[in-house]
N, C-alpha and C positions, 0 to 999 in steps of 0.2 A: 504494500499500499504505499503510495507516494505521500509526502508531505506537503499538502497544498495549502498555501496561506487562506486565511478565512474569507478575506475580500474576495479571492480568486473563486473560492467554492461559492460564494453568495452570487457573485455574478454568473457563474455556470449554472446555478439553480435558476436565475432570472432567465437566462437564455433558453434552458429546458422548458420553463413554463411558457415562453413565448412562442417556442417551437410547436408545443401541444395545441397552443391557442391557434396557430397558423393551420394545422393539420384539421382541427375542428372546424375553422371558418372554411377552408377549402372543400370539406365533407359537406358543409351546408350550401355552399356555393354549387356544387356539383347536383346536389339533390334538386335545387331550383333549376338549373340548366337541363337536366333530365327531363322536367316538366315542360321546358321550354321547347326541348326537342320533340316530345309528344304532341304538343300543340302545333309545331310547325308540321310536322308529318301528316296529322290530322287535317290541316287547313291547305295543305299543299304548298307550303313554302319551302324553299331550299334550306338544306343544313347549314350553309353559311351565308352570312349578310356581311360582305366585305367592306361597306359603308359603315355599319355600325361597329365593325372591328377597328376601323381608322379612327372613328371618333373616340371609342374607348381608349385607343393607344394614347391619343393626343391628351385626352382628359387626364389619363393616369401619368403620363411624362410631367404634365402641369402640377399634379398632387405630388409627384415625386420631388419635383424641384422645390416646392414650398416647405416639404418636409425635410430638405437637404439630404435626398436620396439620390444616387446617380440615375437620371433619366433613361440611360441607355440600358441600365440593369432592370429597370422598372418596365421598359419594353420588351425586353426579353423575356422576363418573367410572365407578363401578361400573354404574350405571343406564344408561349409555350403552353399556358393554360388554355387559351382559345383554340389551339391546334388539338388539344385532347378532346374539348368540348365539340368541336366541329366532328371529329372522328365519332364521338358518341351519337352525334345528331345523324350521321350518315347511317350508323348501325340502326339507329331507331327507324329511320325512313325505310331501310331495306325490310325491317320487320313489320313496319306498317304495311307496305306493298305484298308482304305474305300474309297479312291479316294477323300478325302475332302481337299486337300491342292493344291496350285498353285505351279507351277515350279519355282525355284528361277530366 
């Protein structure tokens, strides 16, 4: 067992708590985007919405700047999430075409 200074242990504990919060927030976000995917599939909208994605990236880059977070990092982060969401929406659309999803 290493001899970790108390301040470092406290900071690491804070990081662990934030990581857990991020995971919970992402899980909630994906629950909502799953519902969006079902709704899109039900009404015949495409899985991706490039205009909305551009707006989100712009908005989140601005939020990152205000929060003193690297906007490039924020864009990469949200782009990664959006790519996963679109993949889910494509899967949902395919399921809807087979008649395998419930209505929202």
